[in-house]
N, C-alpha and C positions, 0 to 999 in steps of 0.2 A: 477590821475596818467596816464601817457601815455600808450598806448597799447604795446609799445615796451619794457616795464618793467613789471615784475610780482613780486608779494609779495612772498618772500621765507622764511621769518622769522620775529620774533618780539623780542623785549627786554623785559625780565620779571623783570628786576631790576638790582641792583648792586650786584657784587660778590667780597667780600673782600674790601680792603681799597686802592688799587692802580689803580682803574679805570676800572677793569674788569667788564664785564656784564654777566648776566645770559641770554643766547641766546637760544630761542626756534626756532627750524628748522621746516619748513613746507615741507621739501623736502622728497621724497620717501626714499632716503638714507640720513639720518640726517646729517652726516658729510660732505656731498657734498656741503653744503651751503658755505663753505670756498672756494671751487673751482669756485664759481660764482662771487666772489669779483672782482672789488669793488662793494659794496652794496650801495644803495642810500636811503635817507630819502623819505618819501611819496611825498613831493613836489619836489623832485629831486635836491634840492639846496645843500645838504650835501652828500659827498662821503666818504665811510669808507673802509679801508682795514680791513681784518678779519684774526685773528690768533686764532684758536681753542685751548682751553686748555683741562682740564679733563672733562669727562662727569659728570653732576650733575643731580639731579632729573628733568625730563622734559626738558632736553637740555644740554647745554655745558657752562662751564666758557669760556669766550672769551675776547680777547683784540681787541678793535676797534681803528683804527688809529685816533689820535687826542683826545682821551678820556684818561685822565691821573689821574683823581681824582674820589673818590667815589661819590662826589656830582654831577659831570658831568655824571657819569654812572647812578645814581639814577634819574637824570632829564630826561633820555631817557626811563624810564619805560613806557611800552605800545606802544613805537614807532615801527612801522612796517618797515621792510627793504626790498628793492626791488632790483632785479637783471635784467640786460639786457637780453631780451628774446633770443638773439643770443647765449648767453653763456649756456643756458639751453638745455638739450637733446631733440631731436626730439622724439615724442611719437608715439606708434603704432596707427593704424587706429581706434581702439576702445577705446582709452584713450584721455582725453582732459584736458587742463589747465582750472581751474574753471573760470578764467577771460574771457576765450573765450566763455563760455556758457552764462554768464550774458548779458542780453539784447536781447537774441534770442527770437523770437516769437514761441510760442508753439501752434501747431495745432493738432486736433485729426485726426484719420485716414480718416475721411470724409472731411477734409479741413476746419473745423470750428475752429476759433481762441479760444483757451482756456485761454491764457494769455501770459505773458512775464516773462522770468526768471529774478528774482531780486537778487537771491543769491544761492549759493550752500552750503549746510550744511551737517555735518556728526556728529552724536551723538553716534557713535560707532557701528552702525548696517549697515552702508553703506551710500552712498551719497543720499541726497534728494535735489531736485530742488524746491526752493521756487518760486511760481508763483504769480505774481500780476494779478488778474483777474478783468477785467473792470467791475466796479459797484458791485463786489461781494467779495471784500477783498482778502486776500492772502490764498494760499493753498500749501500743500507740496505734491510732486510727487516723489515716489521712482525712483532713477536714475538707473534702471536695464534694461537689454536688452529686457525683456518682456514688461515693461511699456514704454520704450523709444527706439523703434526699429531703429529710424533714427535720426542722428544728421547731419545737413547740414550746416556746418560753412559758406561755400561760399554763400549759399542762405539765411543765417541769420534765420534759422528756425530749430525747433525740431518737429518731428512727435511723438505724444504720443498715446498709446493705453491703457488708464486707464480702470479699470473695471467699469461697469455701477454703478452709484451712488456714486463714489468716491468724486465728487465735489458738491454734493447736500447739 
């Protein structure tokens, strides 16, 4: 996916028999996903208008443009939906879109390369940066101000201050 689009949601399956889908929103304000439409398929070849319906567990019932049958909706299960970056809100200086962090080089405070950010995860207790460490496998680094005091998007790097022994 191009850097000018960000993942804002995913289809969890069909809802009803008229082509509605169960839409999971990855937005800070869940209902904002409709404001970012049109949404696009991961490869960018399909464009969807979005009309949110009632809230359902873990998302919304939603109508996507061009989807009119339960079979079409069910075929989209697991599909991620992307919005143009220009439609998304600007973030404060200490917040980042996950896609902007992926690929950044992670250095310790002495300038030694620790690894590269391969994903950003959240299992309920806060964000974790998954690092690919050269020749050492992957590791998780809590994405807190104490552990990651500097994020330099323009420089393509993150400065980390992990406690001694975290990556042993």
